[in-house]
N, C-alpha and C positions, 0 to 999 in steps of 0.2 A: 790746553790741548784742543787741537783742530784737525779737520780731515787733511789739511794740506801737509801735516807731519806723518799721516798714516798712508795716504795715497800719493803716487807721483804727480807733479804739477801738470804733465802733458795731459793727464785724464781730464782734468778740469778745463784745460784749454780746448781739448777735442769737444767736450760737451757744448761749450759755448759756439764753437764754430760748426755744428751740425745745423741743418736747416731749421728745426724746431727752435733751438737756442737763439740762432741769428734772428729768426722771424719774430720771436717774442721780445727779444732785446731791443729790436729796432722799430718795433711797432708802437704808435702812439697810444693805442687803447688795449691792445690784446693782452698785455701783462695784468692791467688793472681789472679786466672782464674776468680772466681766468682766476686771478687771486680772490675775486669776489665769491666765484663758484667754489673755490677751494675751502674758503671759510664757511660758506653756507653748508658744504659737505661735512665739515668738521662739526658744525653746529648740529646737523642731523645725526651724525654718528654719536656724538657725545649725548645728545638728548635721549636716543635710545638706549643706550648704555646705562645712563644715570637712572632711568626708570627701572631697568632690571636690577641694577646694583642696589638701589634703595630697597627694592622689594626683597633681595637677598639679605639685607640688613635688617628687614623686619618693618620697614616704613612704607605705608601707602599701598593702595591696590591690594588689600587683604582678601578680596574674593577670589583672585586669580593667583595661582603659584607662580613662582619665578620661571618654571619651565614653560607654563602656557604663555607668559608675557615674552619670554625670549623667543618662542616659536612664532608668536605673532608679529614680533618686531624684527625677526631675523632678515627678512628682505630688506627692510630698510637699513638696518645695521650693515649688511654686506653691500648695499648701494653706496652707503656713506663711505665704506673703506675703499671700494673701487673707485668712486668719484675722487676721493682725496688723493689716490694715487695717479689717476689720469689727469688730474688738474695739477698736481705738485711736481710731476717729473718735468713738465715744460718750464714750470716756475724754476726749478733748480737749473736746468739747462741753459736758461737765459742770464744766469748770474753765477755759474759755478765756480769762477775763479774767485769772486768776491766771497762766496760762501766757503770756499776751502779754507779760509782763514777766520770763519766765524765760530767761536765757542758755542753760542746758543744753537747753531745749526747742528753742530755735532751732539749736543745734549738733546734736541728735538729727535735726531734720528735714533739715538739710543733709547729714549722714551718710547718712540714710536715702535721699535723693534720689540721691546719688552711688552708693551701694551698688546700688540698683535700677537705675540707668542703666548702670552697670558690668556688672551681671549680664546684662542683656540686650544688650550690645554686646561690649564688649572679652572678657569672661569667656566668653560663648557662642562667639566666634570662636576663642578660645584652646582650648576643649574640642573643637571641630570639627577644628581643625588638629592637636590632639596625636595623633600616631600611634606612641605608644610612647616616642618620644624627647623628652626635655624641651628646650623652646627657651626664649629669653628672654622670649617673649610669654607662655608658660605660667607662668613664675615671677612676671613682673609682673602678670598678671591674678589669680593666686592670692593674691598678697602684698597688692594693693590690696583684693581682696575681703575678706580676713581683717581688714585694718585698718578698712575702713569698717564692716563688721558689728560689730566689737568696739567701734567709736565709737558706733554706734547703742545698744548694750547699756549701755555706760558712761554716756553721756549720758543715756539713760533713767532709769538708776538715780540720776544726780545730781539730776534733776528733784526728787525727794523731799527732798533734803538742802539745795539751794541756792535 
């Protein structure tokens, strides 16, 4: 299954023909520089989430609650999400036609949607409800969060190889 079977082909051609798509596609260094920042943003985002998720699972930083850690790391988490989107859109636009036939890209977008939706719903609820005692909700939210973000990273890496 690919996006090419879900969305019309003219959409992908249109994305590549816009000025950002064309500029990134034909520039010698712009794509590589943007991809570097995209990967750094993913690292920053996953780093902040792993700290909070491990705390929800009962590992590390026991002097602080998951809510305190999440509050402290929230600006970095949001910066990571925003940076990933701002750097990812031009990357997509520069090779939209190629990505329309990429199964790993479809899986990355599915994992990304699930991860972001989970983060702003169940994950946020679990952090707010965690009062120093671990519950099933904490473990579920943390485990799903780690799996979804790992799926985003692995599927993103697979795009280059498949």
